[in-house]
N, C-alpha and C positions, 0 to 999 in steps of 0.2 A: 741707640743701643736696643737689642732685641728684647721682647717682652719677657721671655724666659731665658735664663742664662745657660741652662743645660738640660739635658733630658732628666737628670736626677731630680731637679726641682719640680719638673712637670709631673712626675710619677710619685711624688711624696705622699699624696692622699690615697693611692691605690691599695695600700696595705691595711687600711682601716675601713671597717664597715660602719656606716652612720645610719641613723634612723631606727626604726623598730621592725621587728619581724612580725609575721602574721599572728603569732600567739599573743603578742603584746598589743596589737592594734585592735581596738574594739570593733572596727568594721568587719573583721574576719573572725569574730567570736563564734565559738561553736554553738549553733542554735539549739542542737539537741541537748547539750549540757544545760543551757538556759531553761529550756522547757522542763527538763527533768527536775531542776531546782524549784520550779514553780508549782509542781504537781504534789498531790497528797497520796501517800501509799499506805497500804496495810502494814502493820508491824511485822507480820510473818514473812514478808518478802525479803527480809535481811538474810534468811537462811538459804544456804547454797543447796542446790539439788543436783545430784548426779543422775542424768537421764539413762545411763547404762544400767542402773539398778531399778529402773521404773519400767513396768509393763504397760506401755502406752496404749496398746490395743484394748486393754480393759478400761482405760480412762476415756478413750475416744467417744463411746456412747454417752457418757456423762457430759462431756464437752458439748456434744451435739444437742442433747436435751436442754442443757443450761443456756446455751446461746439462743435456742429457740424460745425459751421462756423470757429471756431478757429483751430480745428483739421483737418478739411477737410473731415472727415467721421463721421458717427454717432457711438458713442462708448457707449454702455449700461453700461459697467463696470465703466467708468468715471462718467456717470450720476448717477448711483446708489451709487457710492462712495460719490459724493457730497450730494445727498439726505440724506445718512446715517450720514454724518458729521453734516448736519443741524438739523437732527431729534434727534441726540444722546444727545444733551445738550440743556438746556433752553436758555443759552447765550453762543453760540459757540465762540471760539477765532479765529477771521478772519486771524490773522497772522500765526497761526499754520495751518489753512486751506490752506492758500497760499503756505506755505512751503510744505505741503503734495501734493498739486496740481502741484507743479513745476516739479515733476517727469513725469506727463502726458503732460503738456504744457511745454514750456520753461519758463524761469523766467519772461520775459517781458509779455508774453501772460497770465501767471498766475496772474500777477499784474493787468493787464487790466481787466481780467475776475472778479477778486475779487473786484476791485473798482466798476465795474458796478453792480455786484450782491449785494454788501453791500449798494449801493445807493438804490436799489430796496427794500431790506429788511428794511432799515431805514425808507423809505417812507411808507412801508406797516405797520410797527408797529405804525405809527402815524395816519393812516387812520382807520376809522370805517370799520370793516369787514376784516381788515388785507390785503387789496389789494393795491399794489403800485399805486401811481398817474399816472405814465407813462403807466402802463398796462390799467388803466381805460380810459385814453385819447386815447390809441390805439384802444380799444374796441368801444369807441364812434365814432372814425373816421371810423372804419369798418362798424358799423351800418349805419352811415350817407352815406357812399359809396354804401352800399347795397340798401338803400332807394333811392338814386339818380339813380342807375342802374335800379331799379324797375320802377321808374317814366319814365325813357327813354324808357324802353320796353313798358310800358303802352301807352306812347305817340306814339310810332311807330305802335302799334296795332290799336290805334284810327285813325291814318292817313291811314293805310291799309283799315280799315273798312269804312272810309269816301270815299276813292278812289273806293272801291268796290261798295258802295252805289251810287256814282256818275256815275260809269260805267253802273250799272244796270238801273239807271234812263235814261241815254243817250240811251241805247238799247231800253228801253220801249218807249221813245219819237220817236226814229227812226222807231220802229215797228208800231206805230200809224200813222206816217206820210206816210206810203206806202199804 
């Protein structure tokens, strides 16, 4: 007698899928998800940021200065990488950004940087013009300091002018007296 009686018995298992799929199998677990779960993040990274409301050109100099401070050198590759991460999506994922930046900074520095950057971005999206309040305040102080410096220079020039006028008047008086 044959091993299988008919084609029907041979194909009986074909309609059922057995085993596990890639999501259930630990060998194919999403490594990015595992890394994200093991990292520590600033609390402010939970807030969504709409990059269409942010004036990134105003924030780029801050990013460059801050990365230079954290790394000890100016690294254009890191700066461009950060700019691309921010420009690539309308609402970038700050946790994935921190994970990607951990390779350039260490974990603690990446967390500090992302916390500061996200504060600026959140502030920028709430302000008209997309400029963070902290940068606006910094610019106001710079303008005020320049104004005070200009006034000091002007006052110094006035004193010099008055001293020169007084000296000329004293010479004229001395010349008339002789």
